[in-house]
Backbone as a chain_set.jsonl record, in Angstrom:
{"seq": "MDFVNFIVNLLRNPRKSIEAAIEMGPFVSYGFVFLIIFIETGVVFFPFLPGDSLLFASGFFAHGGDGGGFNIFILLGIVWVAAILGDQCNFMIGHFFGRKIVASGRVKAMTPERMEKSQVFLDKWGHLAIFLGRFFPFIRTFVPFIAGMGGMKWHNFVLWNVLGGITWSTLFTLLGYFFGGIEFVKEHFELLVVGIVAVSLVPTVVGLVRSHLKKRSVS", "coords": {"N": [[115.57, 156.929, 76.327], [116.492, 155.199, 79.127], [115.905, 154.246, 82.568], [118.252, 153.613, 84.046], [120.34, 154.674, 82.473], [119.622, 157.327, 82.638], [120.134, 157.889, 85.341], [122.929, 157.563, 85.457], [123.739, 159.55, 83.646], [122.678, 161.735, 84.938], [124.285, 161.983, 87.185], [126.656, 162.618, 85.936], [126.151, 164.831, 84.242], [124.051, 166.929, 85.267], [122.486, 169.125, 84.338], [122.028, 168.793, 81.504], [120.801, 166.306, 81.59], [118.373, 166.679, 82.965], [117.229, 168.57, 81.32], [116.869, 167.0, 79.03], [114.984, 165.162, 79.978], [112.832, 166.872, 80.482], [112.236, 167.722, 77.901], [110.983, 165.496, 76.941], [108.46, 165.608, 77.827], [105.885, 166.38, 80.321], [104.928, 164.122, 81.767], [107.014, 162.229, 81.673], [109.193, 163.736, 82.712], [108.366, 164.628, 85.317], [107.857, 162.111, 86.242], [110.405, 160.852, 86.338], [111.646, 162.371, 88.33], [109.999, 161.721, 90.506], [110.446, 158.914, 90.657], [113.221, 158.695, 91.249], [113.481, 160.001, 93.75], [111.674, 158.472, 95.231], [112.771, 155.86, 94.997], [115.358, 156.186, 96.1], [114.76, 156.762, 98.796], [113.009, 154.735, 99.381], [113.78, 152.152, 98.605], [115.934, 149.91, 99.78], [118.169, 149.012, 98.471], [119.272, 151.01, 96.925], [120.889, 153.333, 97.977], [122.541, 155.277, 97.016], [121.577, 157.11, 95.216], [121.131, 160.432, 93.874], [119.489, 162.269, 95.728], [119.318, 164.811, 97.173], [120.676, 166.632, 95.455], [119.164, 166.337, 93.128], [116.668, 167.361, 93.878], [117.358, 170.048, 94.341], [118.243, 170.745, 91.741], [115.887, 170.337, 90.271], [114.225, 172.265, 91.402], [115.613, 174.51, 90.542], [115.121, 174.428, 87.751], [112.398, 174.764, 87.839], [112.195, 177.39, 88.538], [112.893, 178.599, 86.23], [115.387, 179.142, 85.524], [116.906, 178.107, 83.481], [115.383, 178.117, 81.21], [113.082, 177.044, 82.145], [110.456, 174.589, 82.779], [109.46, 172.983, 84.823], [106.602, 173.128, 86.928], [106.393, 174.794, 89.923], [104.564, 174.246, 91.985], [103.316, 171.849, 91.258], [105.618, 170.31, 91.176], [106.487, 170.348, 93.883], [104.363, 168.955, 95.062], [104.747, 166.451, 93.859], [107.318, 165.644, 94.818], [106.853, 165.617, 97.561], [104.987, 163.51, 97.861], [106.499, 161.388, 96.813], [108.687, 161.266, 98.617], [107.427, 160.697, 101.082], [105.963, 158.299, 100.565], [108.121, 156.747, 99.818], [109.754, 156.373, 102.161], [107.829, 155.076, 103.691], [107.443, 152.715, 102.267], [110.016, 151.621, 102.551], [110.103, 151.218, 105.303], [108.162, 149.193, 105.559], [109.36, 147.166, 104.07], [111.561, 146.647, 105.694], [110.18, 145.797, 107.978], [108.783, 143.427, 107.231], [110.625, 141.893, 105.74], [113.187, 142.457, 106.578], [115.1, 141.099, 108.33], [115.66, 138.776, 106.916], [116.766, 139.816, 104.584], [119.101, 141.087, 105.556], [120.409, 138.864, 106.648], [120.934, 137.398, 104.373], [123.021, 138.667, 103.09], [123.303, 139.67, 100.557], [122.871, 142.236, 99.708], [124.878, 144.545, 98.666], [125.233, 147.247, 99.178], [124.493, 147.455, 101.751], [126.464, 147.669, 103.947], [128.305, 146.575, 106.88], [129.315, 148.798, 108.277], [127.707, 150.982, 107.433], [125.198, 150.108, 108.249], [125.623, 149.938, 110.996], [126.175, 152.622, 111.608], [123.706, 153.791, 110.989], [122.072, 152.467, 112.822], [123.113, 153.348, 115.272], [122.53, 156.048, 115.039], [119.735, 155.937, 115.024], [119.263, 154.834, 117.558], [120.241, 156.866, 119.175], [118.652, 159.146, 118.639], [116.038, 158.267, 118.573], [112.569, 158.343, 117.763], [112.776, 160.798, 116.522], [114.872, 160.469, 114.827], [113.902, 159.565, 112.412], [112.98, 161.848, 111.224], [115.312, 163.564, 111.261], [117.143, 161.966, 109.927], [116.555, 162.228, 107.261], [118.166, 164.161, 106.132], [120.644, 163.181, 105.636], [122.576, 161.44, 103.394], [122.485, 157.922, 102.595], [122.017, 157.29, 105.376], [119.35, 158.162, 105.435], [118.228, 156.253, 103.874], [118.646, 153.838, 105.192], [117.706, 154.119, 107.851], [114.748, 154.114, 108.053], [114.356, 151.49, 107.212], [115.699, 149.984, 109.19], [114.189, 150.816, 111.369], [111.695, 149.685, 110.789], [112.437, 146.982, 110.801], [113.212, 146.739, 113.425], [110.887, 146.913, 114.861], [109.517, 149.324, 115.392], [106.643, 151.231, 116.23], [104.039, 151.685, 113.884], [102.367, 153.975, 113.795], [103.851, 155.866, 115.141], [106.073, 156.053, 113.503], [104.988, 156.985, 111.042], [104.174, 159.611, 111.498], [106.585, 161.108, 111.931], [107.74, 160.488, 109.551], [106.135, 161.804, 107.612], [106.485, 164.498, 108.407], [109.296, 164.754, 108.154], [109.707, 164.05, 105.446], [108.295, 166.033, 103.995], [109.564, 168.394, 104.916], [112.325, 168.038, 104.24], [112.258, 167.603, 101.375], [110.964, 169.935, 100.535], [112.72, 171.96, 101.404], [115.196, 171.591, 99.918], [114.221, 171.719, 97.309], [113.104, 174.307, 97.171], [115.374, 175.807, 97.677], [116.779, 175.512, 95.279], [114.887, 176.704, 93.633], [114.585, 179.41, 94.516], [117.175, 180.348, 94.323], [117.628, 180.038, 91.702], [117.477, 182.153, 89.892], [119.751, 183.628, 90.127], [122.695, 184.855, 88.686], [125.251, 183.772, 89.123], [124.637, 181.216, 90.035], [123.447, 180.129, 87.756], [125.634, 180.064, 86.022], [127.415, 178.383, 87.317], [126.172, 175.984, 87.761], [126.481, 173.091, 87.602], [128.721, 172.742, 89.246], [127.729, 173.577, 91.721], [125.766, 171.642, 92.18], [127.332, 169.324, 92.44], [128.727, 170.162, 94.688], [126.687, 170.191, 96.623], [126.151, 167.463, 96.861], [128.649, 166.623, 97.858], [128.872, 168.053, 100.31], [126.65, 167.062, 101.692], [127.442, 164.493, 102.074], [129.483, 164.611, 103.901], [128.937, 164.347, 106.816], [128.33, 161.585, 106.921], [130.687, 160.378, 105.974], [132.525, 161.266, 107.902], [131.464, 159.987, 110.145], [131.856, 157.285, 109.445], [134.655, 157.196, 109.357], [135.296, 157.782, 112.017], [134.144, 155.559, 113.237], [135.737, 153.539, 112.177], [138.284, 154.236, 113.211], [137.755, 153.948, 115.898], [137.316, 151.207, 116.117], [139.862, 150.304, 115.479], [141.346, 151.301, 117.6], [140.299, 149.861, 119.709], [140.962, 147.256, 119.04]], "CA": [[116.298, 157.086, 77.597], [115.997, 154.332, 80.174], [116.119, 154.787, 83.914], [119.651, 153.458, 84.454], [121.13, 155.674, 81.753], [119.293, 158.642, 83.181], [120.853, 158.041, 86.609], [124.343, 157.76, 85.149], [123.887, 160.872, 83.03], [122.347, 162.743, 85.945], [125.467, 162.166, 88.015], [127.725, 163.196, 85.13], [125.771, 166.137, 83.712], [122.669, 167.116, 85.719], [121.742, 170.106, 83.546], [121.576, 168.195, 80.258], [119.922, 165.178, 81.876], [117.042, 167.176, 83.296], [116.724, 169.179, 80.087], [116.414, 165.919, 78.156], [113.75, 164.619, 80.537], [111.782, 167.879, 80.286], [111.876, 167.712, 76.487], [110.159, 164.318, 76.674], [107.107, 165.876, 78.28], [105.702, 166.437, 81.775], [104.756, 162.799, 82.378], [108.342, 161.631, 81.827], [110.059, 164.546, 83.567], [107.914, 164.487, 86.703], [107.981, 160.701, 86.604], [111.786, 160.569, 86.709], [111.881, 162.975, 89.647], [109.295, 160.885, 91.485], [111.098, 157.614, 90.79], [114.519, 158.792, 91.91], [113.257, 160.301, 95.172], [111.016, 157.31, 95.834], [113.68, 154.715, 95.081], [116.439, 156.469, 97.057], [114.265, 156.681, 100.171], [112.104, 153.611, 99.576], [114.337, 150.842, 98.265], [117.18, 149.879, 100.545], [119.274, 148.624, 97.6], [119.76, 152.151, 96.139], [121.106, 154.51, 98.835], [123.516, 156.181, 96.399], [120.937, 158.018, 94.268], [121.398, 161.829, 94.277], [118.239, 162.919, 96.092], [119.489, 166.226, 97.511], [121.043, 167.413, 94.274], [118.049, 166.319, 92.182], [115.665, 168.315, 94.363], [117.882, 171.391, 94.056], [118.235, 170.955, 90.295], [114.499, 170.441, 89.828], [113.775, 173.588, 91.812], [116.268, 175.458, 89.634], [114.395, 174.433, 86.489], [111.058, 175.298, 88.087], [112.315, 178.846, 88.556], [113.073, 179.095, 84.868], [116.76, 179.585, 85.4], [117.505, 177.651, 82.236], [114.317, 177.867, 80.255], [111.889, 176.535, 82.807], [110.155, 173.19, 82.507], [108.674, 172.441, 85.914], [105.736, 174.006, 87.71], [106.872, 174.616, 91.288], [103.528, 173.673, 92.849], [103.213, 170.435, 90.89], [106.874, 169.686, 91.578], [106.464, 170.137, 95.331], [103.434, 167.856, 95.334], [105.379, 165.2, 93.419], [108.415, 165.236, 95.705], [106.265, 165.283, 98.865], [104.411, 162.159, 97.793], [107.594, 160.432, 96.607], [109.473, 161.133, 99.847], [106.613, 160.058, 102.124], [105.711, 156.914, 100.18], [109.393, 156.041, 99.797], [110.098, 155.938, 103.518], [106.813, 154.121, 104.13], [107.783, 151.455, 101.605], [111.239, 151.12, 103.177], [109.711, 150.738, 106.629], [107.456, 147.933, 105.392], [110.348, 146.176, 103.646], [112.29, 146.274, 106.899], [109.284, 145.105, 108.914], [108.413, 142.092, 106.78], [111.714, 141.127, 105.123], [114.471, 143.0, 106.996], [116.066, 140.143, 108.883], [116.055, 137.871, 105.839], [117.649, 140.555, 103.685], [120.395, 141.255, 106.227], [121.044, 137.555, 106.8], [121.359, 136.896, 103.067], [124.285, 139.299, 102.741], [123.35, 139.929, 99.12], [122.755, 143.666, 99.439], [126.239, 145.046, 98.826], [125.206, 148.598, 99.744], [124.195, 147.345, 103.175], [127.7, 147.276, 104.611], [128.194, 146.628, 108.342], [129.578, 150.155, 108.76], [126.537, 151.81, 107.184], [124.118, 149.627, 109.119], [125.964, 150.32, 112.365], [126.001, 154.071, 111.7], [122.268, 154.066, 111.002], [121.514, 151.965, 114.072], [123.534, 154.276, 116.325], [121.752, 157.269, 114.82], [118.365, 155.657, 115.46], [119.279, 154.657, 119.013], [120.517, 158.149, 119.828], [117.595, 160.139, 118.442], [114.703, 157.679, 118.694], [111.63, 158.65, 116.689], [113.252, 161.992, 115.823], [115.833, 160.046, 113.813], [113.192, 159.44, 111.142], [112.972, 163.209, 110.671], [116.667, 164.064, 111.05], [117.856, 161.117, 108.984], [116.273, 162.662, 105.888], [119.151, 165.126, 105.659], [121.93, 162.512, 105.509], [122.584, 160.331, 102.437], [122.658, 156.58, 103.124], [121.259, 157.159, 106.624], [117.921, 158.296, 105.17], [117.777, 155.014, 103.26], [118.73, 152.713, 106.111], [116.987, 154.328, 109.116], [113.389, 153.548, 108.043], [114.485, 150.037, 107.09], [116.035, 149.466, 110.52], [113.039, 151.08, 112.238], [110.71, 148.644, 110.512], [112.986, 145.701, 111.236], [113.3, 146.736, 114.883], [109.571, 146.871, 115.488], [108.94, 150.617, 115.744], [105.204, 151.317, 115.971], [103.786, 152.361, 112.616], [101.773, 155.306, 113.979], [104.951, 156.769, 115.502], [106.914, 156.225, 112.325], [104.36, 157.728, 109.952], [104.15, 161.029, 111.85], [107.899, 161.682, 111.647], [107.958, 160.293, 108.126], [105.463, 162.892, 106.895], [107.165, 165.754, 108.741], [110.633, 164.747, 107.569], [109.628, 164.023, 103.99], [107.872, 167.338, 103.489], [110.581, 169.393, 105.238], [113.536, 167.785, 103.433], [112.027, 167.82, 99.945], [110.642, 171.346, 100.319], [113.919, 172.77, 101.623], [116.14, 171.52, 98.807], [113.559, 172.176, 96.088], [112.979, 175.762, 97.209], [116.715, 176.373, 97.54], [117.024, 175.605, 93.847], [113.913, 177.609, 93.03], [114.843, 180.815, 94.86], [118.507, 180.739, 93.865], [117.724, 179.758, 90.277], [117.578, 183.357, 89.086], [121.037, 184.288, 90.351], [123.583, 184.59, 87.562], [126.334, 182.884, 89.553], [124.087, 179.86, 90.092], [123.275, 179.676, 86.378], [126.93, 179.816, 85.397], [128.143, 177.325, 88.019], [125.127, 175.039, 88.174], [127.022, 171.746, 87.817], [129.613, 172.783, 90.403], [126.892, 173.661, 92.91], [125.134, 170.343, 92.377], [128.378, 168.451, 92.99], [128.994, 170.646, 96.04], [125.611, 169.726, 97.504], [126.408, 166.046, 97.114], [129.839, 166.506, 98.703], [128.579, 168.549, 101.66], [125.691, 166.171, 102.346], [128.126, 163.238, 102.403], [130.495, 164.843, 104.928], [128.641, 163.697, 108.1], [128.41, 160.134, 106.777], [132.102, 160.018, 105.869], [133.129, 161.493, 109.223], [130.995, 158.918, 111.016], [132.528, 156.044, 109.077], [136.055, 157.305, 109.765], [135.325, 157.648, 113.477], [133.852, 154.168, 113.57], [136.923, 152.749, 111.824], [139.343, 154.538, 114.173], [137.356, 153.387, 117.186], [137.559, 149.765, 116.069], [141.296, 150.089, 115.493], [141.848, 151.568, 118.941], [139.857, 148.76, 120.578], [141.744, 146.069, 118.7]], "C": [[115.707, 156.124, 78.627], [116.448, 154.867, 81.532], [117.587, 154.721, 84.331], [120.536, 154.497, 83.771], [120.878, 157.077, 82.275], [120.044, 158.893, 84.478], [122.328, 158.327, 86.359], [124.584, 159.155, 84.591], [123.592, 161.99, 84.026], [123.549, 163.031, 86.834], [126.588, 162.869, 87.243], [127.412, 164.616, 84.665], [124.315, 166.42, 84.06], [121.859, 168.077, 84.855], [121.165, 169.469, 82.274], [120.6, 167.045, 80.506], [118.497, 165.638, 82.165], [116.415, 167.862, 82.087], [116.15, 168.115, 79.153], [115.103, 165.32, 78.648], [112.588, 165.572, 80.315], [111.3, 167.891, 78.84], [110.971, 166.535, 76.126], [108.735, 164.47, 77.207], [106.966, 165.795, 79.786], [105.563, 165.075, 82.435], [106.11, 162.151, 82.656], [109.185, 162.41, 82.82], [109.657, 164.449, 85.038], [108.052, 163.04, 87.177], [109.382, 160.323, 87.024], [112.11, 161.149, 88.081], [111.238, 162.121, 90.732], [110.043, 159.58, 91.724], [112.407, 157.692, 91.558], [114.359, 159.063, 93.399], [112.64, 159.105, 95.876], [111.989, 156.158, 96.034], [114.804, 154.959, 96.077], [115.966, 156.284, 98.489], [113.501, 155.381, 100.442], [112.651, 152.235, 99.305], [115.743, 150.772, 98.832], [118.388, 149.521, 99.684], [119.905, 149.814, 96.881], [119.981, 153.402, 97.001], [121.971, 155.586, 98.195], [122.873, 157.158, 95.425], [121.0, 159.456, 94.785], [120.128, 162.612, 94.631], [118.354, 164.409, 96.346], [119.73, 167.074, 96.271], [119.924, 167.429, 93.24], [116.958, 167.297, 92.594], [116.097, 169.744, 94.06], [117.8, 171.694, 92.557], [116.82, 171.114, 89.757], [113.91, 171.792, 90.203], [114.352, 174.677, 90.933], [115.497, 175.564, 88.316], [112.96, 174.923, 86.665], [111.071, 176.822, 88.108], [112.385, 179.411, 87.145], [114.487, 179.558, 84.626], [117.43, 179.146, 84.111], [116.412, 177.295, 81.236], [113.066, 177.291, 80.867], [111.673, 175.065, 82.53], [109.325, 172.535, 83.576], [107.78, 173.536, 86.496], [106.047, 173.757, 89.172], [105.841, 173.953, 92.193], [103.312, 172.188, 92.546], [104.449, 169.689, 91.361], [106.901, 169.387, 93.068], [105.53, 168.99, 95.697], [104.036, 166.505, 94.984], [106.438, 164.741, 94.414], [107.908, 164.936, 97.114], [105.769, 163.844, 98.875], [105.509, 161.111, 97.667], [108.374, 160.187, 97.892], [108.698, 160.382, 100.933], [106.373, 158.588, 101.805], [107.002, 156.101, 100.177], [109.781, 155.515, 101.164], [109.103, 154.908, 104.034], [107.086, 152.739, 103.539], [109.004, 150.808, 102.257], [110.963, 150.544, 104.56], [109.063, 149.362, 106.534], [108.397, 146.818, 104.939], [111.141, 145.687, 104.852], [111.449, 145.448, 107.848], [109.049, 143.656, 108.513], [109.593, 141.256, 106.297], [113.106, 141.504, 105.631], [115.487, 141.974, 107.439], [116.546, 139.156, 107.816], [117.028, 138.548, 104.883], [119.037, 140.709, 104.285], [121.138, 139.932, 106.302], [121.577, 137.015, 105.481], [122.719, 137.454, 102.658], [124.414, 139.672, 101.283], [123.261, 141.408, 98.763], [124.109, 144.312, 99.712], [126.278, 146.443, 99.441], [125.005, 148.574, 101.251], [125.427, 146.83, 103.914], [127.513, 147.342, 106.128], [128.403, 148.04, 108.895], [128.353, 151.049, 108.587], [125.374, 151.404, 108.078], [124.36, 150.041, 110.564], [125.748, 151.814, 112.584], [124.525, 154.434, 111.791], [121.633, 153.613, 112.306], [121.872, 152.882, 115.245], [122.735, 155.566, 116.239], [120.324, 157.086, 115.325], [118.286, 155.504, 116.973], [119.435, 155.986, 119.748], [119.312, 159.083, 119.779], [116.182, 159.578, 118.523], [113.826, 158.009, 117.498], [112.079, 159.863, 115.872], [114.256, 161.649, 114.727], [115.186, 159.893, 112.445], [113.166, 160.79, 110.44], [114.385, 163.666, 110.315], [117.421, 163.268, 109.994], [117.633, 161.492, 107.542], [117.412, 163.494, 105.299], [120.54, 164.512, 105.49], [121.828, 161.365, 104.504], [122.963, 159.022, 103.117], [121.843, 156.396, 104.404], [119.77, 157.25, 106.344], [117.352, 157.059, 104.478], [117.703, 153.883, 104.27], [117.901, 152.884, 107.38], [115.561, 153.791, 109.071], [113.392, 152.028, 107.93], [114.743, 149.407, 108.459], [114.883, 149.682, 111.495], [111.96, 150.031, 112.035], [111.164, 147.288, 111.001], [113.007, 145.591, 112.754], [111.966, 146.802, 115.599], [109.029, 148.206, 115.95], [107.461, 150.638, 115.377], [104.95, 152.168, 114.731], [103.252, 153.771, 112.816], [102.822, 156.32, 114.436], [105.822, 157.073, 114.292], [106.272, 157.165, 111.317], [104.306, 159.226, 110.24], [105.468, 161.699, 111.484], [108.269, 161.525, 110.188], [107.366, 161.441, 107.318], [106.181, 164.22, 107.14], [108.536, 165.835, 108.075], [110.605, 164.808, 106.053], [109.276, 165.38, 103.402], [108.952, 168.398, 103.732], [111.803, 169.252, 104.352], [113.315, 168.135, 101.966], [111.702, 169.28, 99.627], [111.885, 172.217, 100.414], [114.827, 172.77, 100.397], [115.518, 171.979, 97.493], [113.476, 173.695, 96.054], [114.331, 176.462, 97.175], [117.062, 176.544, 96.064], [116.127, 176.619, 93.177], [114.275, 179.074, 93.278], [116.226, 181.293, 94.422], [118.673, 180.572, 92.358], [117.874, 180.98, 89.396], [118.887, 184.097, 89.245], [122.025, 183.878, 89.264], [124.713, 183.631, 87.922], [125.87, 181.436, 89.573], [123.915, 179.298, 88.687], [124.603, 179.261, 85.759], [127.682, 178.646, 86.026], [127.187, 176.249, 88.537], [125.694, 173.664, 88.514], [127.904, 171.69, 89.059], [128.815, 172.821, 91.698], [126.215, 172.331, 93.221], [126.126, 169.351, 92.981], [128.699, 168.85, 94.425], [127.943, 170.19, 97.04], [125.81, 168.263, 97.86], [127.569, 165.873, 98.09], [129.552, 166.914, 100.142], [127.644, 167.594, 102.396], [126.333, 164.841, 102.746], [129.118, 163.387, 103.549], [130.161, 164.161, 106.255], [128.755, 162.179, 108.038], [129.854, 159.669, 106.732], [132.807, 160.166, 107.211], [132.734, 160.377, 110.186], [131.68, 157.592, 110.728], [133.99, 156.052, 109.504], [136.181, 157.135, 111.271], [135.094, 156.203, 113.905], [135.058, 153.282, 113.296], [138.051, 152.974, 112.826], [139.035, 153.951, 115.542], [137.62, 151.888, 117.23], [139.046, 149.469, 116.13], [141.878, 150.287, 116.887], [141.484, 150.462, 119.923], [140.686, 147.514, 120.334], [143.242, 146.254, 119.012]], "O": [[114.527, 156.234, 78.962], [117.248, 155.797, 81.629], [118.107, 155.675, 84.909], [121.379, 155.123, 84.414], [121.786, 157.905, 82.347], [120.542, 159.997, 84.697], [122.907, 159.223, 86.974], [125.51, 159.852, 85.004], [124.19, 163.064, 83.958], [123.804, 164.181, 87.193], [127.372, 163.621, 87.822], [128.275, 165.493, 84.685], [123.43, 166.18, 83.239], [120.663, 167.864, 84.659], [119.971, 169.586, 81.999], [119.677, 166.834, 79.72], [117.534, 165.054, 81.667], [115.211, 167.747, 81.857], [115.087, 168.301, 78.562], [114.217, 165.006, 77.853], [111.48, 165.138, 79.995], [110.108, 168.049, 78.577], [110.271, 166.578, 75.114], [107.909, 163.57, 77.057], [107.815, 165.214, 80.463], [106.036, 164.888, 83.556], [106.333, 161.594, 83.731], [109.83, 161.814, 83.683], [110.501, 164.217, 85.903], [108.324, 162.777, 88.348], [109.553, 159.553, 87.969], [112.766, 160.502, 88.897], [111.859, 161.834, 91.755], [110.25, 159.184, 92.871], [112.676, 156.855, 92.419], [115.023, 158.432, 94.221], [113.037, 158.761, 96.99], [112.031, 155.549, 97.104], [115.175, 154.052, 96.822], [116.684, 155.714, 99.311], [113.359, 154.972, 101.595], [112.058, 151.241, 99.724], [116.634, 151.503, 98.398], [119.524, 149.705, 100.121], [120.969, 149.663, 96.28], [119.33, 154.423, 96.779], [122.125, 156.676, 98.747], [123.586, 157.98, 94.848], [120.932, 159.683, 95.993], [119.742, 163.524, 93.899], [117.579, 165.193, 95.799], [119.078, 168.097, 96.063], [119.747, 168.427, 92.542], [116.389, 167.986, 91.747], [115.302, 170.553, 93.582], [117.346, 172.766, 92.157], [116.582, 171.942, 88.877], [113.181, 172.396, 89.416], [113.673, 175.652, 90.613], [115.251, 176.666, 87.825], [112.371, 175.448, 85.72], [110.087, 177.466, 87.745], [111.989, 180.55, 86.896], [114.768, 180.269, 83.661], [118.417, 179.748, 83.69], [116.507, 176.303, 80.513], [112.079, 177.072, 80.164], [112.59, 174.366, 82.097], [108.556, 171.62, 83.283], [108.155, 174.708, 86.547], [105.974, 172.615, 89.626], [106.205, 173.179, 93.077], [103.146, 171.375, 93.456], [104.353, 168.576, 91.879], [107.293, 168.294, 93.476], [105.861, 168.154, 96.538], [103.863, 165.531, 95.716], [106.454, 163.576, 94.81], [108.476, 164.085, 97.799], [106.087, 163.065, 99.774], [105.463, 160.072, 98.326], [108.69, 159.045, 98.224], [109.258, 159.528, 101.62], [106.555, 157.726, 102.665], [106.991, 154.911, 100.493], [110.103, 154.336, 101.309], [109.486, 153.972, 104.736], [106.974, 151.725, 104.227], [109.026, 149.599, 102.487], [111.519, 149.513, 104.938], [109.37, 148.469, 107.324], [108.26, 145.671, 105.362], [111.369, 144.49, 105.022], [111.945, 144.5, 108.458], [109.109, 142.758, 109.353], [109.571, 140.032, 106.43], [114.102, 140.941, 105.174], [116.624, 141.983, 106.967], [117.709, 138.751, 107.819], [117.993, 137.935, 104.427], [120.038, 140.488, 103.603], [122.343, 139.871, 106.053], [122.553, 136.266, 105.462], [123.481, 136.787, 101.958], [125.513, 139.963, 100.812], [123.549, 141.787, 97.628], [124.445, 144.594, 100.863], [127.23, 146.792, 100.139], [125.305, 149.546, 101.944], [125.438, 145.715, 104.436], [126.658, 148.083, 106.612], [127.751, 148.436, 109.861], [128.0, 151.796, 109.5], [124.654, 152.255, 108.6], [123.436, 150.444, 111.27], [125.208, 152.228, 113.611], [124.141, 155.292, 112.587], [120.756, 154.291, 112.841], [121.035, 153.157, 116.105], [122.314, 156.111, 117.26], [119.77, 157.973, 115.974], [117.346, 155.992, 117.6], [118.84, 156.201, 120.804], [118.991, 159.737, 120.771], [115.219, 160.344, 118.54], [114.279, 157.961, 116.354], [111.799, 159.95, 114.677], [114.471, 162.439, 113.808], [115.85, 160.071, 111.424], [113.312, 160.872, 109.221], [114.629, 164.105, 109.192], [118.237, 163.819, 109.256], [118.428, 161.123, 106.677], [117.593, 163.518, 104.082], [121.506, 165.229, 105.232], [121.076, 160.417, 104.729], [123.688, 159.025, 104.112], [121.063, 155.45, 104.508], [118.989, 156.506, 106.937], [116.141, 156.839, 104.49], [116.794, 153.056, 104.21], [117.433, 151.892, 107.938], [115.178, 153.06, 109.984], [112.525, 151.358, 108.491], [114.098, 148.43, 108.839], [114.624, 148.835, 112.349], [111.375, 149.544, 113.002], [110.372, 146.525, 111.554], [112.844, 144.505, 113.311], [111.923, 146.752, 116.829], [108.159, 148.238, 116.821], [107.071, 150.121, 114.33], [105.555, 153.224, 114.547], [103.641, 154.682, 112.084], [102.693, 157.51, 114.148], [106.252, 158.209, 114.088], [106.941, 158.053, 110.79], [104.385, 160.031, 109.312], [105.481, 162.729, 110.81], [109.024, 162.331, 109.643], [108.029, 161.987, 106.436], [106.452, 164.972, 106.203], [108.894, 166.864, 107.501], [111.389, 165.534, 105.442], [109.886, 165.822, 102.429], [109.227, 169.212, 102.85], [112.269, 170.233, 103.773], [114.099, 168.882, 101.381], [112.108, 169.802, 98.589], [112.081, 173.114, 99.594], [115.187, 173.833, 99.893], [116.202, 172.564, 96.654], [113.747, 174.308, 95.021], [114.429, 177.591, 96.695], [117.574, 177.585, 95.651], [116.55, 177.318, 92.257], [114.269, 179.883, 92.35], [116.434, 182.482, 94.179], [119.714, 180.915, 91.798], [118.349, 180.869, 88.265], [119.115, 185.098, 88.566], [122.171, 182.694, 88.962], [125.088, 182.777, 87.119], [126.609, 180.534, 89.18], [124.203, 178.126, 88.448], [124.693, 178.248, 85.066], [128.487, 177.991, 85.363], [127.384, 175.686, 89.615], [125.422, 173.127, 89.588], [127.853, 170.73, 89.828], [129.186, 172.165, 92.672], [126.102, 171.941, 94.383], [125.795, 168.626, 93.919], [128.917, 167.991, 95.28], [128.269, 169.843, 98.175], [125.657, 167.868, 99.016], [127.49, 165.081, 99.029], [129.935, 166.216, 101.081], [127.823, 167.343, 103.587], [125.841, 164.147, 103.636], [129.554, 162.384, 104.114], [131.012, 163.453, 106.792], [129.224, 161.552, 108.988], [130.212, 158.682, 107.374], [133.589, 159.303, 107.61], [133.564, 159.883, 110.948], [132.043, 156.86, 111.648], [134.51, 155.035, 109.961], [137.068, 156.426, 111.748], [135.755, 155.691, 114.809], [135.37, 152.384, 114.078], [138.705, 152.02, 113.247], [139.934, 153.512, 116.259], [138.086, 151.358, 118.238], [139.458, 148.495, 116.76], [142.774, 149.557, 117.311], [142.241, 150.156, 120.844], [141.068, 146.806, 121.267], [144.037, 145.343, 118.783]]}, "num_chains": 1, "name": "protein.A"}
């Protein structure tokens, strides 16, 4: 199982994908969780990775809802480190290479609409945007990048990075953990995972639609 195939399979069938990773041993299973969370938050080229749903699904398996496989305390430590280091890496990429990356136009995920939405979010909430942005797909990938590119002080960034990373990853992991023993959750696991992705994307979609309508009204 390579990383790309795992991502594709995770989006299509999260239960079987995580089961397969767990069967390969703790190093592989925890490693995949770490990589996905780290890359989604830390590499500006991959904002589409399913961070929210993966945290929920991992918490579900830590509860033992489908045979177990994760230790909740080890899992929390893994996702905390991945989330914090991911945003820190993204900040540094933005700080040192941000303007060159944007000017190149080669990052297809970095559309003008997404960049504008993230910039508005950062301008509105300031340092708090680093914390709040964790809860919005795409925005959580672009906000630290823009913060680094815009010259935000590192000591201000790292405080909100730690608080946001721990809060976001703990919340979604424990949701899966505490609801993992409910029969309805076991029977409709895939549907719930898809629902989490859909709900978390709503604010981003609404923002993009508003931005598009605003541009049309101006023109």
